[in-house]
PLY file of the C-alpha trace (Angstrom):
ply
format ascii 1.0
element vertex 153
property float x
property float y
property float z
element edge 152
property int vertex1
property int vertex2
end_header
295.13 42.65 -95.61
295.02 46.07 -97.24
294.89 45.08 -100.70
291.64 43.09 -99.89
290.23 46.34 -97.99
291.16 48.52 -100.62
289.66 45.87 -103.04
286.48 45.54 -101.19
285.72 49.30 -101.11
286.16 49.81 -104.76
284.44 46.99 -105.68
281.64 48.33 -103.03
282.23 51.91 -104.73
281.26 50.31 -107.70
278.05 48.96 -106.68
276.99 51.81 -105.05
277.04 54.04 -107.95
275.41 51.82 -110.26
272.49 51.29 -107.84
272.37 55.26 -107.66
272.02 55.20 -111.69
275.23 56.59 -112.39
276.67 53.38 -114.00
275.02 51.83 -116.64
271.48 54.00 -116.49
269.33 54.43 -118.45
270.40 57.65 -120.22
268.19 60.91 -119.73
268.42 62.05 -123.14
266.51 59.36 -124.23
264.06 59.06 -121.28
263.27 62.68 -121.29
261.26 63.41 -124.60
259.42 59.79 -124.70
258.59 60.44 -121.12
256.02 63.30 -122.17
255.75 63.52 -125.57
252.17 64.66 -126.38
250.79 64.62 -123.31
249.34 67.30 -121.32
250.66 67.25 -117.89
248.56 68.81 -115.17
249.94 72.50 -114.11
251.39 70.52 -110.52
254.09 68.19 -112.62
257.28 68.48 -111.32
260.61 66.51 -112.17
260.58 63.31 -110.30
262.96 63.24 -107.06
261.64 60.42 -105.00
259.96 58.06 -107.28
263.42 55.81 -108.42
263.85 52.66 -109.95
266.17 50.01 -108.55
267.38 49.38 -111.73
266.98 52.56 -113.73
266.57 56.39 -113.69
263.36 58.16 -113.52
264.36 61.66 -112.51
263.48 62.69 -116.11
259.80 61.68 -115.63
257.32 64.67 -114.41
255.41 63.49 -110.74
252.11 64.27 -110.77
249.95 63.86 -107.50
247.57 60.56 -107.83
244.78 63.11 -106.84
245.58 65.20 -110.05
244.69 61.99 -112.40
241.14 60.90 -113.25
239.13 59.78 -111.00
239.65 55.95 -111.72
243.10 55.87 -111.83
242.75 55.90 -107.60
240.48 53.33 -108.00
242.74 51.11 -109.67
245.77 52.31 -107.09
243.34 50.70 -104.05
242.69 47.54 -106.09
246.56 47.29 -106.75
247.39 47.99 -103.17
244.97 45.43 -101.71
245.67 42.72 -104.24
242.41 42.82 -106.06
240.72 41.63 -107.40
240.40 43.19 -110.67
238.23 43.98 -113.21
240.02 42.18 -116.16
242.19 39.51 -116.87
245.46 41.30 -117.89
245.38 43.01 -115.00
248.48 42.12 -113.12
250.31 41.33 -115.95
254.21 41.66 -116.97
254.15 44.51 -118.80
256.92 44.03 -120.74
258.20 48.05 -121.75
258.15 47.17 -125.66
258.26 50.99 -126.38
261.29 51.24 -124.21
259.83 54.83 -122.82
260.01 53.38 -119.05
264.09 52.83 -117.12
265.42 49.74 -118.59
264.52 46.69 -116.07
264.99 42.84 -116.07
261.57 41.28 -117.49
258.61 41.00 -114.81
259.61 43.97 -113.19
256.83 45.98 -114.30
253.47 45.06 -114.03
249.90 46.66 -115.82
246.71 47.72 -114.66
243.50 49.02 -116.26
242.58 52.43 -115.20
238.91 51.99 -116.36
237.56 54.77 -119.04
233.97 55.33 -118.63
232.12 55.15 -121.77
234.54 53.13 -123.29
233.46 49.51 -124.74
237.00 47.69 -123.64
239.76 48.49 -121.93
240.54 52.23 -123.13
244.19 53.42 -123.38
244.73 54.27 -119.43
247.00 52.10 -117.54
248.82 51.96 -114.05
252.13 49.96 -114.31
254.17 49.56 -111.28
257.58 48.45 -110.59
258.84 46.12 -107.99
260.51 48.95 -106.34
257.05 50.71 -105.62
257.01 52.89 -108.61
253.86 53.86 -110.03
253.71 54.90 -113.44
250.23 56.24 -114.86
249.94 56.47 -119.00
246.34 58.06 -120.67
247.39 57.34 -124.56
248.14 53.41 -124.43
252.15 53.19 -123.49
252.93 56.41 -125.76
254.16 58.25 -122.62
253.92 57.98 -118.92
254.32 60.18 -115.72
255.78 59.06 -112.38
252.38 58.70 -109.67
252.89 60.31 -106.20
250.51 57.83 -104.49
250.74 59.66 -101.21
249.16 62.79 -102.83
0 1
1 2
2 3
3 4
4 5
5 6
6 7
7 8
8 9
9 10
10 11
11 12
12 13
13 14
14 15
15 16
16 17
17 18
18 19
19 20
20 21
21 22
22 23
23 24
24 25
25 26
26 27
27 28
28 29
29 30
30 31
31 32
32 33
33 34
34 35
35 36
36 37
37 38
38 39
39 40
40 41
41 42
42 43
43 44
44 45
45 46
46 47
47 48
48 49
49 50
50 51
51 52
52 53
53 54
54 55
55 56
56 57
57 58
58 59
59 60
60 61
61 62
62 63
63 64
64 65
65 66
66 67
67 68
68 69
69 70
70 71
71 72
72 73
73 74
74 75
75 76
76 77
77 78
78 79
79 80
80 81
81 82
82 83
83 84
84 85
85 86
86 87
87 88
88 89
89 90
90 91
91 92
92 93
93 94
94 95
95 96
96 97
97 98
98 99
99 100
100 101
101 102
102 103
103 104
104 105
105 106
106 107
107 108
108 109
109 110
110 111
111 112
112 113
113 114
114 115
115 116
116 117
117 118
118 119
119 120
120 121
121 122
122 123
123 124
124 125
125 126
126 127
127 128
128 129
129 130
130 131
131 132
132 133
133 134
134 135
135 136
136 137
137 138
138 139
139 140
140 141
141 142
142 143
143 144
144 145
145 146
146 147
147 148
148 149
149 150
150 151
151 152
């Protein structure tokens, strides 16, 4: 019985470490430079602490309040929370993270939504990408960089 209990404890400990991102997590050194490359961040940007993907580490991303983003981002978040209807057929589709900037998560984990750009003849470059763990990411440069969005601020 002691041998089984000891093994169960070791398995639970390994699982807890994996969930916390210390085992098999995306390297912060890999994510940090890409997360903010070429993007001007608001003065209120701070390192992410609360927005944590269940499948990867978001701690190297800056967190910005929703109120600091273009007002159209707030409109998009409202639509996401309501479940639509969305202005573009691509909204709500799976975001595959081909750029590899967001934490590496299983296919289907992320979904993308258009943040309208006034005056743009097409969807423009701005997007909100959501994660199944409740994360919200914003890109203003068509996936070249991301920040974590605090949708309650």
